[in-house]
C-alpha atoms as an extended CHARMM CRD file, in Angstrom:
* protein
*
        89  EXT
         1         1  UNK       CA             12.4750000000        2.8790000000        4.4800000000  PROA      1               0.0000000000
         2         2  UNK       CA             12.0610000000        6.5980000000        5.0720000000  PROA      2               0.0000000000
         3         3  UNK       CA              9.8980000000        7.4460000000        8.0640000000  PROA      3               0.0000000000
         4         4  UNK       CA              7.8210000000       10.5600000000        8.5270000000  PROA      4               0.0000000000
         5         5  UNK       CA              8.7400000000       12.8560000000       11.4060000000  PROA      5               0.0000000000
         6         6  UNK       CA              5.9960000000       11.4500000000       13.6590000000  PROA      6               0.0000000000
         7         7  UNK       CA              6.9000000000        7.8480000000       12.7390000000  PROA      7               0.0000000000
         8         8  UNK       CA             10.5500000000        8.5480000000       13.5690000000  PROA      8               0.0000000000
         9         9  UNK       CA              9.5590000000        9.9560000000       16.9880000000  PROA      9               0.0000000000
        10        10  UNK       CA              7.6100000000        6.7670000000       17.7210000000  PROA      10              0.0000000000
        11        11  UNK       CA             10.5190000000        4.5810000000       16.5470000000  PROA      11              0.0000000000
        12        12  UNK       CA             12.9480000000        6.5410000000       18.7390000000  PROA      12              0.0000000000
        13        13  UNK       CA             10.6890000000        6.2310000000       21.7930000000  PROA      13              0.0000000000
        14        14  UNK       CA             10.3890000000        2.4850000000       21.1990000000  PROA      14              0.0000000000
        15        15  UNK       CA             14.1430000000        2.0310000000       20.8360000000  PROA      15              0.0000000000
        16        16  UNK       CA             14.7270000000        4.0350000000       24.0320000000  PROA      16              0.0000000000
        17        17  UNK       CA             12.2770000000        1.8170000000       25.9080000000  PROA      17              0.0000000000
        18        18  UNK       CA              9.8550000000        4.6790000000       26.5480000000  PROA      18              0.0000000000
        19        19  UNK       CA              6.9950000000        2.8280000000       24.8570000000  PROA      19              0.0000000000
        20        20  UNK       CA              6.3130000000       -0.8710000000       24.3680000000  PROA      20              0.0000000000
        21        21  UNK       CA              4.2590000000       -2.9800000000       22.0070000000  PROA      21              0.0000000000
        22        22  UNK       CA              1.1400000000       -4.6830000000       23.3190000000  PROA      22              0.0000000000
        23        23  UNK       CA             -0.6850000000       -7.6550000000       21.8960000000  PROA      23              0.0000000000
        24        24  UNK       CA             -3.8890000000       -6.5360000000       20.1500000000  PROA      24              0.0000000000
        25        25  UNK       CA             -7.2360000000       -7.7710000000       21.4510000000  PROA      25              0.0000000000
        26        26  UNK       CA             -8.9610000000      -10.5580000000       19.5230000000  PROA      26              0.0000000000
        27        27  UNK       CA            -11.7910000000       -8.2370000000       18.4910000000  PROA      27              0.0000000000
        28        28  UNK       CA             -9.2880000000       -5.8240000000       16.9120000000  PROA      28              0.0000000000
        29        29  UNK       CA             -7.5350000000       -8.6650000000       15.0750000000  PROA      29              0.0000000000
        30        30  UNK       CA            -10.8620000000       -9.9830000000       13.7910000000  PROA      30              0.0000000000
        31        31  UNK       CA            -11.8890000000       -6.5220000000       12.5600000000  PROA      31              0.0000000000
        32        32  UNK       CA             -8.5230000000       -6.0560000000       10.8260000000  PROA      32              0.0000000000
        33        33  UNK       CA             -8.8150000000       -9.4630000000        9.1530000000  PROA      33              0.0000000000
        34        34  UNK       CA            -12.3080000000       -8.6340000000        7.8770000000  PROA      34              0.0000000000
        35        35  UNK       CA            -11.1420000000       -5.2620000000        6.5840000000  PROA      35              0.0000000000
        36        36  UNK       CA             -8.1600000000       -6.8680000000        4.8370000000  PROA      36              0.0000000000
        37        37  UNK       CA            -10.4010000000       -9.4670000000        3.1960000000  PROA      37              0.0000000000
        38        38  UNK       CA            -12.7410000000       -6.7590000000        1.9360000000  PROA      38              0.0000000000
        39        39  UNK       CA             -9.8800000000       -4.5250000000        0.7970000000  PROA      39              0.0000000000
        40        40  UNK       CA             -8.1940000000       -7.1420000000       -1.3360000000  PROA      40              0.0000000000
        41        41  UNK       CA            -11.3440000000       -8.6640000000       -2.7720000000  PROA      41              0.0000000000
        42        42  UNK       CA            -11.2770000000       -7.9770000000       -6.4740000000  PROA      42              0.0000000000
        43        43  UNK       CA            -14.7160000000       -8.5110000000       -7.9200000000  PROA      43              0.0000000000
        44        44  UNK       CA            -14.6010000000       -6.3620000000      -11.0560000000  PROA      44              0.0000000000
        45        45  UNK       CA            -12.6660000000       -6.9280000000      -14.2450000000  PROA      45              0.0000000000
        46        46  UNK       CA            -11.7160000000       -4.2090000000      -16.7260000000  PROA      46              0.0000000000
        47        47  UNK       CA             -9.9240000000       -4.0670000000      -20.0610000000  PROA      47              0.0000000000
        48        48  UNK       CA             -7.6520000000       -1.1670000000      -20.8560000000  PROA      48              0.0000000000
        49        49  UNK       CA             -5.5470000000       -0.2490000000      -23.8700000000  PROA      49              0.0000000000
        50        50  UNK       CA             -2.0840000000        1.1860000000      -23.2390000000  PROA      50              0.0000000000
        51        51  UNK       CA              0.6220000000        2.3490000000      -25.5810000000  PROA      51              0.0000000000
        52        52  UNK       CA              3.6580000000        0.0560000000      -25.7590000000  PROA      52              0.0000000000
        53        53  UNK       CA              5.8750000000        2.6350000000      -24.0520000000  PROA      53              0.0000000000
        54        54  UNK       CA              3.6230000000        2.8310000000      -20.9790000000  PROA      54              0.0000000000
        55        55  UNK       CA              3.1680000000       -0.9300000000      -20.7820000000  PROA      55              0.0000000000
        56        56  UNK       CA              6.9130000000       -1.5630000000      -20.8840000000  PROA      56              0.0000000000
        57        57  UNK       CA              7.4450000000        1.1350000000      -18.2550000000  PROA      57              0.0000000000
        58        58  UNK       CA              4.8100000000       -0.3540000000      -15.9530000000  PROA      58              0.0000000000
        59        59  UNK       CA              6.2930000000       -3.8230000000      -16.3420000000  PROA      59              0.0000000000
        60        60  UNK       CA              9.7820000000       -2.4770000000      -15.6120000000  PROA      60              0.0000000000
        61        61  UNK       CA              8.6400000000       -0.7200000000      -12.4280000000  PROA      61              0.0000000000
        62        62  UNK       CA              6.6310000000       -3.7740000000      -11.3140000000  PROA      62              0.0000000000
        63        63  UNK       CA              9.6510000000       -6.0310000000      -11.8400000000  PROA      63              0.0000000000
        64        64  UNK       CA             11.8830000000       -3.7080000000       -9.8210000000  PROA      64              0.0000000000
        65        65  UNK       CA              9.3290000000       -3.7840000000       -6.9780000000  PROA      65              0.0000000000
        66        66  UNK       CA              8.8730000000       -7.5580000000       -7.2240000000  PROA      66              0.0000000000
        67        67  UNK       CA              5.1290000000       -7.4410000000       -7.9140000000  PROA      67              0.0000000000
        68        68  UNK       CA              3.0000000000       -8.4330000000      -10.9110000000  PROA      68              0.0000000000
        69        69  UNK       CA              2.2290000000       -5.4980000000      -13.2000000000  PROA      69              0.0000000000
        70        70  UNK       CA             -1.5230000000       -5.9630000000      -12.6920000000  PROA      70              0.0000000000
        71        71  UNK       CA             -1.0160000000       -5.5630000000       -8.9380000000  PROA      71              0.0000000000
        72        72  UNK       CA              1.0010000000       -2.3930000000       -9.5090000000  PROA      72              0.0000000000
        73        73  UNK       CA             -1.7210000000       -0.9140000000      -11.7250000000  PROA      73              0.0000000000
        74        74  UNK       CA             -4.4350000000       -1.8610000000       -9.2280000000  PROA      74              0.0000000000
        75        75  UNK       CA             -2.4250000000       -0.3020000000       -6.3910000000  PROA      75              0.0000000000
        76        76  UNK       CA             -1.9250000000        2.9250000000       -8.3310000000  PROA      76              0.0000000000
        77        77  UNK       CA             -5.6490000000        3.1490000000       -9.0610000000  PROA      77              0.0000000000
        78        78  UNK       CA             -6.4120000000        2.5350000000       -5.3820000000  PROA      78              0.0000000000
        79        79  UNK       CA             -3.9610000000        5.2560000000       -4.3080000000  PROA      79              0.0000000000
        80        80  UNK       CA             -5.5580000000        7.6810000000       -6.7720000000  PROA      80              0.0000000000
        81        81  UNK       CA             -9.0990000000        6.9180000000       -5.5980000000  PROA      81              0.0000000000
        82        82  UNK       CA             -8.0960000000        7.2770000000       -1.9300000000  PROA      82              0.0000000000
        83        83  UNK       CA             -6.3990000000       10.6270000000       -2.6570000000  PROA      83              0.0000000000
        84        84  UNK       CA             -2.9190000000        9.3820000000       -1.7630000000  PROA      84              0.0000000000
        85        85  UNK       CA             -1.3340000000       10.3700000000       -5.0820000000  PROA      85              0.0000000000
        86        86  UNK       CA             -0.1710000000       13.9640000000       -5.1910000000  PROA      86              0.0000000000
        87        87  UNK       CA             -0.9580000000       15.8080000000       -8.3970000000  PROA      87              0.0000000000
        88        88  UNK       CA              1.8710000000       17.8760000000       -9.8740000000  PROA      88              0.0000000000
        89        89  UNK       CA              1.1380000000       21.5850000000      -10.2170000000  PROA      89              0.0000000000
């Protein structure tokens, strides 16, 4: 896994013993669990038509990542909506 520069600095500090992990408080864990439940709750269904070429490509990528193709598509849509996909110029 490739780390960003700031992530690498944190990893280096941890490995050198400069920082240590702490156990999160119960309130933080509860909030994270609630957020995760809400994030992964899929309550809408859509139908979409794709050309064969795109469908085969999506299935190939999903297989290489070890996830169902529907999960891959949903993840890509989520990344787009959140602004995490970079648009080519």
